[in-house]
C-alpha positions in Angstrom: 27.2 6.5 45.7 24.8 9.6 46.2 25.4 12.1 48.9 22.0 12.1 50.4 18.5 10.8 50.0 17.1 12.9 47.9 18.9 13.5 44.9 19.3 17.0 43.0 19.5 16.7 39.3 19.7 19.9 37.5 19.3 20.7 33.6 21.2 23.7 32.3 19.9 24.5 29.0 21.0 27.1 26.3 17.3 27.3 25.4 15.0 30.0 26.8 14.0 30.3 30.3 10.3 29.9 29.9 10.1 26.0 30.4 12.3 26.3 33.7 10.9 24.1 36.5 11.9 23.3 40.3 10.0 19.8 41.2 10.1 17.0 43.5 9.5 13.6 42.1 9.6 10.1 43.4 11.2 8.0 40.4 12.7 4.5 40.4 12.4 4.0 44.2 14.3 7.3 44.9 13.1 11.2 45.6 14.6 13.6 43.3 14.6 17.2 42.9 14.7 18.5 39.5 15.7 21.9 38.5 15.8 23.4 34.7 17.6 26.7 34.3 17.4 28.1 30.6 20.1 30.8 29.5 18.8 31.8 26.1 21.7 30.9 24.2 24.3 32.3 26.8 27.3 29.9 26.7 29.1 31.6 29.5 26.2 31.7 31.7 25.9 28.0 31.3 29.5 27.4 32.3 29.0 29.4 35.2 25.5 27.7 36.3 27.2 24.1 35.5 30.0 25.1 38.2 27.4 26.6 40.9 25.0 23.5 40.6 27.9 21.1 41.0 28.6 22.4 44.6 25.3 20.9 45.6 23.7 18.8 42.8 24.4 15.0 42.5 24.2 15.2 38.5 23.9 17.8 35.7 22.4 17.5 32.4 23.7 20.0 29.5 21.7 20.5 26.7 19.8 22.7 24.2 22.5 23.9 21.7 20.9 22.6 18.7 17.6 23.7 19.8 19.1 27.2 20.8 21.0 27.3 17.2 17.9 26.3 15.2 15.6 28.8 17.0 18.2 31.7 16.7 19.2 32.1 20.3 23.1 30.8 19.6 25.1 31.9 16.5 28.2 30.4 17.7 29.9 26.8 16.7 27.8 24.0 18.2 31.1 22.6 19.4 31.2 25.0 21.8 29.0 22.9 24.3 31.8 20.8 25.0 33.4 23.5 27.4 30.3 23.5 29.3 30.0 19.7 29.5 34.0 19.7 30.8 33.3 22.6 33.4 33.5 20.3 36.5 34.6 16.8 37.1 32.9 16.9 40.8 29.7 15.4 39.7 28.4 13.6 36.4 27.9 15.7 33.8 25.7 14.3 31.1 24.5 15.3 27.4 22.0 12.5 26.8 23.8 11.0 23.8 23.8 7.5 25.3 20.1 7.4 26.5 19.2 9.1 23.2 20.6 6.5 20.9 19.0 3.7 22.8 15.6 5.7 23.0 15.5 6.6 19.2 16.3 3.3 18.4 13.8 1.8 20.7 11.1 4.2 19.3 11.5 3.0 15.8 11.5 -0.9 16.6 8.6 -0.1 19.2 6.5 1.3 16.2 7.4 -1.2 13.8 6.5 -4.0 16.5 3.0 -2.0 17.0 2.4 -1.8 13.3 4.8 -4.2 11.2 5.6 -2.6 8.2 4.8 0.9 9.0 8.6 2.2 7.9 8.5 -0.1 4.9 9.8 2.2 1.9 8.9 5.2 3.6 10.1 8.4 2.2 12.0 9.9 5.2 13.3 13.4 5.5 15.9 13.9 8.4 16.3 17.6 9.8 18.7 17.3 12.7 22.4 16.6 11.9 24.5 14.0 14.3 21.9 14.1 16.8 19.6 12.0 14.7 22.1 9.6 13.3 20.8 6.4 15.2 17.2 7.0 13.9 18.5 7.2 10.3 20.5 4.4 10.8 17.7 2.0 12.2 15.1 3.6 9.4 17.6 2.3 6.8 16.8 -1.4 7.8 13.2 -0.5 6.6 13.6 2.1 4.1 16.3 3.6 1.8 14.0 6.4 0.7 15.8 9.0 3.3 16.6 12.5 2.6 18.7 14.8 4.9 18.7 18.6 5.4 22.1 18.6 6.1 24.1 18.8 3.1 26.9 16.5 4.3 24.4 13.8 5.2 22.6 14.4 1.8 25.5 13.0 0.0 25.6 10.0 2.6 29.0 10.8 3.9 28.4 8.7 7.3 27.6 5.7 5.3 30.2 6.1 2.7 33.0 6.6 5.4 31.8 3.5 7.3 32.2 1.3 4.1 36.0 1.7 3.5 38.4 2.2 6.4 40.9 3.6 4.3 38.8 6.4 2.9 37.4 6.7 6.6 40.7 7.2 8.1 41.7 10.0 5.3 38.6 11.7 6.1 38.9 11.8 9.9 42.1 13.8 9.3 40.3 16.1 6.8 37.5 16.5 9.3 39.7 17.3 12.0 41.3 20.2 10.0 37.5 21.0 9.0 36.9 21.3 12.9 39.7 23.8 13.6 38.6 26.1 10.9 37.1 29.3 12.3 33.4 29.0 12.3 33.0 32.1 10.1 34.8 30.6 7.3 32.8 27.3 7.8 29.7 29.4 7.3 30.8 31.0 4.4 31.9 27.9 2.9 28.5 26.2 4.0 26.3 28.8 2.6 25.8 27.7 -1.0 25.5 23.8 -0.2 22.9 24.7 2.8 21.0 26.9 0.5 20.8 24.1 -2.3 20.2 21.2 0.3 17.6 23.4 1.9 15.6 23.6 -1.2 15.8 20.1 -2.1 14.7 19.0 1.5 11.7 21.3 1.1 11.0 19.8 -2.3 11.2 16.1 -0.8 9.2 17.3 2.5 6.3 17.5 0.3 5.9 13.9 -0.6 7.7 12.7 2.5 5.8 10.4 4.9 8.1 10.7 7.7 10.1 13.8 9.1 12.9 13.4 11.8 14.1 16.4 14.0 13.7 18.1 17.1 10.8 20.5 17.5 13.3 23.6 17.1 14.5 22.0 13.9 10.9 21.4 12.6 9.9 25.3 13.7 13.1 26.3 11.7 12.4 24.1 8.7 8.7 25.0 8.5 5.4 23.2 9.7 3.6 23.9 6.6 4.2 20.5 5.2 3.4 18.3 8.1 -0.3 17.4 7.3 -0.8 13.7 7.3 2.7 12.8 7.9 4.5 10.9 10.8 7.1 13.2 13.1 9.8 11.3 14.8 10.8 13.7 17.4 11.3 14.1 21.2 10.3 16.0 24.4 6.9 16.8 23.1 5.4 19.3 25.6 1.7 19.8 25.8 2.1 23.4 23.8 4.2 21.4 20.9 1.7 18.6 21.0 -0.9 21.3 20.4 0.8 23.1 17.5 1.4 19.8 15.7 -2.1 18.7 15.9 -3.3 22.2 14.6 -0.9 21.4 11.6 -2.7 17.9 10.7 0.2 15.7 12.2 -0.9 11.9 11.8 1.5 10.1 14.2 3.7 11.5 16.6 6.6 9.3 17.4 8.1 10.9 21.0 11.4 9.0 21.8 11.5 10.8 25.0 9.4 8.8 27.7 7.3 11.4 29.8 7.0 9.8 33.6 5.9 13.1 35.0 3.4 15.8 34.6 6.1 18.1 33.4 8.3 17.5 30.4 12.1 16.4 31.1 14.6 16.0 28.2 16.3 12.7 27.7 19.5 13.9 29.2 17.7 14.6 32.5 16.7 11.1 32.5 20.3 10.2 31.9 21.5 12.3 34.6 19.0 10.8 37.0 20.4 7.7 36.3 24.1 9.1 36.6 23.0 10.6 40.3 21.8 7.2 41.3 25.2 5.6 40.3 27.2 7.9 41.8 30.5 9.9 40.6 32.6 6.6 41.5 32.2 5.6 38.1 30.5 6.2 34.4 26.9 5.4 33.4 26.5 2.5 31.1 24.0 1.2 28.7 22.9 -1.4 31.2 22.4 1.1 33.6 20.1 2.6 31.4 18.4 -0.3 30.6 17.8 -1.1 34.2 16.5 2.2 34.6 14.1 1.8 31.8 12.6 -1.9 32.7 12.4 -1.0 36.5 10.3 2.0 35.5 8.3 1.0 32.5 9.4 3.9 30.6 8.5 3.6 26.7 8.2 6.0 23.7 5.1 7.7 23.2 2.8 7.0 20.2 0.3 10.3 19.8 -2.3 10.3 17.0 -3.6 13.6 18.0 -5.9 13.7 14.8 -7.2 10.2 15.2 -5.6 6.8 15.0 -6.1 6.1 11.3 -3.2 4.8 9.2 -2.3 5.6 5.9 -0.8 3.0 3.7 0.7 3.0 0.2 0.4 0.7 -2.6 1.9 0.2 -6.4 -0.1 -1.6 -9.1 1.1 -2.5 -12.7 -0.6 -1.6 -15.6 -0.1 -2.2 -19.3 -1.8 -1.6 -22.8 -4.1 -4.5 -23.8 -3.8 -3.6 -27.7 -2.3 -1.4 -30.1 -5.6 0.7 -29.7 -4.3 2.1 -26.7 -1.3 4.0 -28.5 -3.7 5.6 -30.7 -5.3 7.3 -27.8 -1.6 8.8 -26.8 -1.3 12.3 -28.2 2.5 11.7 -29.1 1.8 8.0 -30.4 -1.7 8.6 -32.3 -0.4 10.2 -35.3 2.7 7.8 -35.7 0.3 4.7 -35.5 -1.9 5.7 -38.1 0.6 5.5 -40.4 0.3 2.2 -42.5 2.5 -0.5 -40.8 3.6 1.7 -38.0 1.3 0.2 -35.4 3.4 -2.8 -35.1 6.8 -1.0 -34.9 5.1 1.2 -32.3 3.7 -1.6 -30.2 7.3 -3.4 -30.4 9.2 -0.3 -29.3 7.0 0.5 -26.4 7.7 -2.6 -24.9 11.0 -1.6 -24.3 10.5 1.6 -22.4 11.1 2.1 -18.7 8.2 1.7 -16.4 6.6 5.1 -15.7 3.8 6.6 -13.2 0.2 6.6 -15.1 -1.5 7.8 -11.9 -1.3 8.9 -8.6 -4.2 7.2 -6.9 -5.6 9.1 -3.4 -8.7 9.7 -1.6 -9.0 5.9 -0.6 -10.6 6.1 2.9 -11.9 2.6 4.5 -14.8 2.8 7.2 -12.5 1.7 9.6 -10.9 5.4 9.1 -7.8 3.4 7.5 -6.6 5.3 4.0 -4.5 4.5 1.5 -2.9 5.9 -1.6 -0.8 4.6 -4.5 0.7 4.8 -7.9 -0.5 2.9 -11.2 2.9 2.0 -12.5 2.7 1.4 -16.6 4.8 -0.9 -18.4 4.6 -0.7 -22.2 4.4 -4.2 -23.4 1.0 -5.7 -24.9 0.1 -9.3 -24.1 1.2 -10.0 -28.1 4.6 -8.5 -27.3 4.8 -10.1 -23.9 4.2 -13.5 -25.3 6.7 -12.7 -28.1 9.6 -12.6 -25.5 10.9 -14.9 -23.0 9.3 -14.7 -19.4 12.5 -13.1 -18.1 12.0 -10.2 -20.4 8.8 -9.2 -18.6 10.2 -10.4 -15.3 12.7 -7.5 -15.7 10.2 -4.8 -16.7 8.1 -5.8 -13.6 11.4 -5.6 -11.1 11.7 -2.3 -12.7 8.4 -1.2 -12.1 8.7 -2.7 -8.1 12.0 -0.6 -7.9 10.1 2.6 -8.8 7.4 1.6 -6.4 9.7 1.2 -3.6 11.1 4.6 -4.6 7.7 6.1 -4.4 7.0 4.5 -1.0 4.7 1.8 -1.8 4.6 -1.2 1.0 3.0 -3.6 -1.4 2.7 -4.1 -5.1 0.1 -5.8 -7.3 0.5 -7.2 -10.8 -2.6 -6.2 -13.2 -3.8 -7.8 -16.4 -1.4 -9.9 -18.3 1.5 -9.2 -16.2 0.1 -11.7 -13.5 0.0 -14.7 -15.9 3.4 -14.5 -17.7 6.0 -17.2 -16.8 5.0 -18.5 -13.4 2.6 -15.9 -12.3 4.4 -13.9 -10.2 6.4 -16.3 -8.3 9.6 -15.1 -9.2 8.9 -11.5 -9.2 7.8 -12.0 -5.5 11.2 -13.5 -4.8 13.4 -10.6 -6.5 11.0 -7.6 -5.9 12.2 -5.2 -3.1 8.4 -5.1 -1.9 5.9 -7.6 -1.2 3.7 -8.8 -4.6 0.3 -9.9 -5.2 -1.7 -11.0 -8.4 -5.3 -10.1 -7.1 -6.3 -13.3 -8.4 -8.0 -14.3 -5.0 -10.1 -11.2 -5.1 -10.6 -11.8 -8.7 -11.9 -14.9 -8.1 -14.6 -14.0 -5.4 -15.6 -10.8 -7.4 -16.1 -12.9 -10.6 -19.0 -14.8 -8.8 -20.2 -11.9 -6.9 -21.0 -9.9 -10.3 -22.5 -12.8 -12.0 -24.7 -13.8 -9.2 -25.7 -10.4 -9.0 -26.5 -10.3 -12.7 -28.7 -13.6 -12.7 -30.7 -11.5 -10.1 -31.3 -8.6 -12.0 -32.2 -10.8 -15.2 -34.6 -12.6 -13.1 -34.8 -15.4 -15.4 -32.5 -18.1 -13.9 -34.3 -19.5 -10.5 -32.4 -18.3 -7.3 -33.6 -19.4 -4.0 -33.7 -17.2 -0.6 -30.2 -18.8 0.4 -28.7 -17.4 -3.0 -28.5 -21.2 -4.5 -28.7 -21.0 -8.4 -31.2 -24.0 -9.5 -29.9 -24.3 -12.5 -26.5 -25.5 -14.6 -23.3 -23.7 -14.5 -19.7 -24.2 -16.3 -16.6 -22.7 -15.7 -14.1 -22.6 -18.9 -10.7 -22.7 -17.9 -11.5 -24.5 -14.8 -8.0 -26.0 -14.4 -6.4 -22.3 -14.2 -5.7 -20.2 -11.2 -8.7 -18.0 -11.0 -11.1 -20.8 -13.1 -10.5 -23.5 -10.3 -11.5 -21.3 -7.5 -14.5 -20.2 -9.3 -15.3 -23.7 -9.8 -15.4 -24.2 -5.8 -17.2 -21.1 -5.5 -19.8 -22.1 -7.7 -20.0 -25.8 -6.4 -21.7 -24.2 -3.1 -24.2 -22.0 -5.3 -25.5 -24.1 -8.2 -27.2 -27.6 -8.7 -25.1 -28.9 -11.4 -21.8 -27.4 -12.7 -19.4 -28.2 -15.6 -15.6 -28.2 -15.3 -14.3 -27.6 -18.8 -10.2 -27.5 -19.7 -8.1 -29.3 -22.2 -6.1 -30.3 -18.9 -8.5 -33.3 -18.0 -6.3 -34.9 -15.4 -6.5 -31.6 -13.5 -10.0 -31.5 -13.9 -10.4 -35.0 -12.4 -8.3 -34.1 -9.3 -10.4 -30.9 -8.8 -13.6 -32.7 -9.2 -12.6 -35.1 -6.8 -11.4 -32.1 -4.1 -14.6 -30.3 -4.7 -16.8 -33.4 -4.3 -15.0 -34.1 -0.9 -15.6 -30.6 0.4 -18.6 -30.1 -1.2 -20.7 -33.0 -2.0 -24.2 -31.1 -2.4 -23.5 -30.2 -6.5 -23.4 -32.6 -9.3 -20.2 -32.2 -11.2 -19.1 -33.1 -14.8 -16.0 -32.8 -16.5 -15.3 -31.8 -20.3 -12.1 -31.0 -22.2 -14.3 -28.7 -24.7 -17.4 -26.3 -23.9 -19.8 -27.3 -27.0 -21.7 -29.9 -26.2 -23.1 -28.8 -22.9 -23.5 -25.0 -23.8 -27.0 -25.1 -24.8 -28.0 -25.8 -21.0 -26.1 -23.6 -19.2 -27.4 -21.0 -17.3 -24.1 -19.4 -16.1 -20.5 -19.5 -17.7 -17.4 -18.5 -16.2 -14.5 -17.9 -18.8 -11.0 -17.9 -17.1 -8.6 -19.2 -19.7 -6.0 -16.4 -20.2 -6.5 -17.5 -23.9 -4.9 -14.1 -25.2 -7.6 -13.7 -28.0 -8.1 -17.5 -28.8 -11.9 -18.2 -28.9 -12.9 -20.5 -26.1 -16.7 -20.8 -27.1 -19.1 -20.6 -29.7 -21.5 -18.0 -28.1 -24.4 -18.7 -30.8 -24.7 -22.2 -28.7 -25.4 -20.5 -25.8 -29.1 -20.5 -24.2 -30.9 -17.2 -24.3 -30.7 -15.2 -21.1 -27.3 -16.8 -20.3 -24.9 -15.1 -18.1 -21.4 -15.1 -19.2 -18.7 -13.6 -17.0 -15.4 -13.1 -18.4 -12.8 -12.9 -16.1 -9.9 -13.3 -18.3 -7.4 -10.5 -19.0 -7.2 -10.1 -22.3 -10.6 -10.8 -22.4 -11.9 -14.1 -23.9 -15.0 -12.8 -25.6 -14.6 -10.6 -28.4 -16.8 -7.5 -28.9 -18.1 -8.8 -32.2 -19.0 -12.1 -30.7 -21.0 -10.3 -27.8 -22.9 -8.4 -30.4 -23.9 -11.3 -32.2 -26.4 -12.3 -29.1 -28.1 -9.5 -27.7 -30.2 -11.9 -25.7 -27.1 -13.0 -23.6 -25.4 -10.9 -21.0 -21.7 -10.8 -21.2 -20.0 -9.0 -18.0 -16.4 -8.3 -17.6 -16.5 -9.3 -14.1 -14.5 -8.2 -11.2 -15.2 -4.3 -11.0 -14.9 -3.3 -7.6 -16.2 0.2 -5.9 -13.1 1.5 -3.7 -14.4 3.3 -0.5 -13.9 7.1 -0.5 -13.7 9.9 -2.7 -11.1 8.2 -5.2 -9.2 10.3 -7.5 -7.6 8.2 -10.4 -7.0 8.6 -14.0 -9.1 6.9 -16.4 -8.5 2.9 -16.4 -11.7 2.1 -19.0 -13.8 1.9 -15.9 -16.4 4.4 -14.1 -14.6 7.0 -11.3 -13.7 5.0 -8.3 -14.0 1.7 -9.8 -11.0 -0.9 -10.0 -10.6 -4.2 -11.2 -10.5 -6.8 -8.8 -6.9 -7.6 -8.7 -6.2 -3.9 -8.2 -8.9 -3.7 -5.4 -7.0 -6.7 -3.8 -4.0 -4.7 -3.7 -5.8 -1.9 -2.1 -7.3 -4.0 0.7 -3.9 -5.4 1.6 -2.6 -1.8 2.0 -5.9 -0.9 4.1 -5.3 -3.7 6.3 -1.7 -3.2 6.7 -1.0 -6.4 5.2 2.3 -5.8 3.6 2.8 -9.4 2.3 3.0 -11.6 -0.5 -0.6 -12.8 -0.6 -1.1 -14.4 -4.0 1.3 -15.6 -6.4 1.5 -18.8 -8.6 -1.1 -20.4 -10.4 -2.7 -22.2 -7.6 -5.0 -20.0 -5.8 -5.7 -20.8 -1.8 -9.2 -21.2 -1.2 -9.0 -19.7 2.5 -7.4 -16.5 1.0 -10.4 -16.1 -1.4 -12.6 -16.2 1.4 -10.1 -14.0 3.8 -9.8 -11.2 1.1 -13.5 -11.1 0.3 -14.3 -10.4 4.1 -11.4 -8.1 4.4 -12.9 -6.3 1.3 -16.2 -5.9 3.1 -14.7 -4.9 6.2 -12.9 -1.8 4.4 -16.4 -1.0 2.4 -15.6 -2.8 -0.9 -18.8 -2.8 -2.9 -19.6 -4.6 -6.3 -19.8 -1.8 -8.9 -22.1 -1.1 -11.5 -21.6 -4.1 -13.9 -19.7 -3.4 -17.1 -19.8 -5.2 -20.4 -17.3 -5.0 -23.5 -19.6 -1.9 -24.5 -19.4 -0.1 -21.1 -21.6 0.0 -18.0 -24.6 -1.9 -18.0 -27.9 0.1 -17.3 -31.3 -0.8 -16.0 -32.5 -0.4 -19.5 -29.8 -2.7 -20.7 -30.9 -5.6 -18.2 -34.3 -5.0 -19.3 -33.5 -5.1 -23.0 -31.5 -8.4 -22.6 -34.2 -10.1 -20.4 -36.9 -9.1 -23.0 -34.6 -10.5 -26.0 -33.9 -13.6 -23.8 -37.6 -14.6 -23.1 -38.5 -13.9 -26.6 -35.8 -16.1 -28.0 -36.9 -18.9 -25.3 -40.6 -18.3 -26.6 -39.6 -18.8 -30.3 -37.5 -22.1 -29.2 -40.5 -23.4 -27.3 -42.5 -23.0 -30.5 -40.3 -24.5 -32.7 -40.0 -27.4 -30.3 -43.9 -27.5 -30.4 -44.2 -27.7 -34.2 -41.2 -30.4 -34.5 -43.8 -32.7 -32.0 -46.7 -32.2 -34.7 -48.9 -30.3 -32.2 -50.1 -26.8 -32.7 -48.1 -24.1 -31.1 -49.5 -23.3 -27.5 -48.7 -19.5 -28.1 -50.7 -18.8 -31.2 -52.2 -22.3 -32.8 -49.8 -22.0 -35.5 -48.5 -25.1 -37.3 -45.4 -25.6 -39.9 -43.8 -22.7 -41.6 -46.4 -20.3 -40.9 -45.6 -17.4 -38.8 -45.6 -17.4 -35.0 -47.3 -14.5 -33.5 -47.1 -13.7 -29.8 -50.2 -12.4 -27.7 -49.4 -9.1 -29.1 -49.8 -10.1 -32.4 -45.8 -9.1 -33.5 -44.1 -11.9 -35.6 -41.3 -13.3 -33.5 -40.1 -15.9 -35.8 -41.2 -19.0 -37.9 -42.0 -22.3 -37.7 -39.3 -24.5 -39.4 -39.4 -28.2 -40.0 -36.3 -30.2 -38.7 
């Protein structure tokens, strides 16, 4: 047991003297005198001090050789510290390695418990050698993207040896010989490998999300690339905190608790436990755990530049037709050769996934940030349909693996990739990161845009509660997005037609909606044709891959058609036939922040709703499989809509097949629609045998408006 009421614990360190102290503290129900003595890299002085203090101290901590080496105070072999540790057996002499293992692992697990998924697929650079082994091993549970400054660890020697016991034994013998090699020779042998490893580590650090190392190792490596990163370290003093703050560090994970007003290292805390236990037995892990629990120690999470979380996502895109290849410089000339368009389209379906764009600048009003990567696979919808679903699955899994290596924590499927096969279920089961199709946000975004478009046109009656007093139709209502659009429209319209060839599913859907929302009058049809002329709003969500789903010539003037299918259900040729009908490509969402992203066919900073869903999940820290399969959950549609509003998502400028609609475009469609309706009314009056109330004309005389402009001709039926 200890030899006095006040326990004396001394830290002999090879670091400098500038942080020396001699303090009295109360800790764990005992009173301690804590002393720190620096030797500035002098091994001999450290040995003498250990012997001197062993005559009156209850325990000694010996530290600082790695830090002294990193800062240039010590030039010898790191294993020389063993002589200092063995200087005396009079009192316990601790190096902190046992407690460091506990605290390093606890720090990582503590962060993951507080912020689930924080380390998922994070790109990590480890600066320390063996002193960071426990941190590295725990991080491997969450990410495989770990790089090392140490050339021995860069090739994963510790992990490789642990796999094969025969190889491990052989390597142990070899390493024993290596340790006996004179330091000067080892340094010379290491120089080329260290130079290469240092260059590679610096390159990796630029794109890394997490840097692991002591402060001295950070200083030696360079503090230039710490902005926005997480630093896993220990013993962060006020001065060190200020320096890292000025470097823009996002999160500092200090594995060493700070129970006192001054900074003590891990070995000092371990030595304090040893002093309490006494020299009769060695310190055990249970002793350390008891100390941690009784004193309430825990790792420190410091966010000196604000508590803002930065998440990472990936999103899969693909060309929608051969036209996309014509816009690629290397392929444009080739596709212009007669007959080569099909050849290029087939060949591109086999290319490996690649990064099309790095997306940056997404900042939520909550302070959360996100960055991501648009990953392209080469298959068009035509090629995906020409192959088995497994063909596309393999491309998506390759894209997911690329996303994992980039550090993505969640991945979204875009366009036709989310409807192939089982709509993401298989990919979600096999991918190394969570998957979402984005269909939940696509459903709410579709109606968001449609409702806004109806208001802008100002033809259909919409009350102060947003209810459309008219008729609406969902073509493809039995599908994933269509069924949810139907549920939403049932809340916001007087009459609703559900259209799909899958009539049994429609009848079941109709019953569900009527049970949940009895206010709407619902109709079921296998074909949209008969009811088309009555509709004020039509949503198409068929994923029909270019097949014609409705006859636009039968649509009422002033109708809003919201095409949420990808590829689109409505062709540009069909849209051009009806200047009095507004056809919008729904789902475009304006992302928050100053977003930088390569062109995806939308205005700057605007994304399709499926991409926006992936971004929302990242901003919210919800790294989970959210929407997969063909049945969208109604609660998730409401949830993602609310989360989108929380993170500053806005309905973007509404776009059509020809691009963004301006106010002039809305005015033009409105005027054409009203004019067409006046003509229709005139025709109806003529058929009844009464004079036209607009101009008094009968029969086949020209119909003139109050301005005198000819708008049409009465026609007998």
